C-alpha positions in Angstrom: -57.2 116.1 -30.9 -58.0 119.3 -29.0 -57.7 118.8 -25.2 -60.7 121.1 -24.6 -63.0 118.9 -26.7 -61.9 115.7 -25.0 -62.5 117.3 -21.6 -65.9 118.5 -22.7 -66.9 115.0 -23.9 -65.7 113.3 -20.7 -67.4 115.9 -18.6 -70.7 115.6 -20.5 -70.6 111.8 -20.3 -69.9 112.0 -16.6 -72.9 114.3 -16.0 -75.1 112.0 -18.0 -73.9 108.9 -16.1 -74.5 110.7 -12.7 -78.0 111.7 -13.8 -78.9 108.2 -14.8 -77.5 106.7 -11.6 -79.2 109.3 -9.5 -82.5 108.9 -11.2 -82.3 105.1 -10.9 -81.7 105.4 -7.2 -84.6 107.8 -6.7 -86.9 105.5 -8.6 -85.8 102.5 -6.6 -86.4 104.3 -3.3 -89.9 105.4 -4.4 -90.7 101.9 -5.5 -89.6 100.5 -2.1 -91.4 103.0 0.0 -94.6 103.1 -2.0 -94.9 99.4 -2.8 -97.0 98.5 0.3 -99.7 101.1 -0.4 -100.0 101.0 -4.2 -102.4 98.9 -6.2 -101.2 96.5 -8.8 -102.4 98.8 -11.6 -100.4 101.7 -10.3 -97.3 99.5 -10.0 -97.8 98.4 -13.6 -98.0 102.0 -14.8 -94.9 103.0 -12.9 -93.0 100.0 -14.2 -94.0 100.9 -17.8 -92.9 104.5 -17.2 -89.6 103.4 -15.8 -89.0 101.1 -18.7 -89.8 103.9 -21.1 -87.4 106.3 -19.3 -84.7 103.6 -19.3 -85.1 103.0 -23.1 -85.0 106.8 -23.7 -81.8 107.1 -21.7 -80.3 104.2 -23.7 -81.1 106.0 -26.9 -79.7 109.2 -25.6 -76.5 107.4 -24.6 -76.2 106.0 -28.2 -76.7 109.5 -29.6 -74.0 110.9 -27.3 -71.6 108.1 -28.4 -72.4 108.9 -32.1 -71.8 112.6 -31.5 -68.5 111.8 -29.8 -67.4 109.7 -32.7 -68.3 112.4 -35.2 -66.4 115.0 -33.2 -63.4 112.8 -33.0 -63.5 112.0 -36.7 -63.8 115.7 -37.6 -60.8 116.6 -35.4 -58.8 113.8 -37.0 -59.6 115.1 -40.5 -58.6 118.6 -39.5 -55.1 117.5 -38.6 
């Protein structure tokens, strides 16, 4: 397997993980700071939005895993 492709895959996954972790932390901070002044309806909307973002990120992670698998299989066939 090509070392460059392995490094690219690892780097891409690392960036994705950092983005997810950072986003989660920011959302948690916003929820904690704004929880006292927000109405229940606003909290429900934010909760739904966060759940949708989380589901989208899970789907993106699955797609990245599938692409990694395809790349690794392609490189194995080339050898």
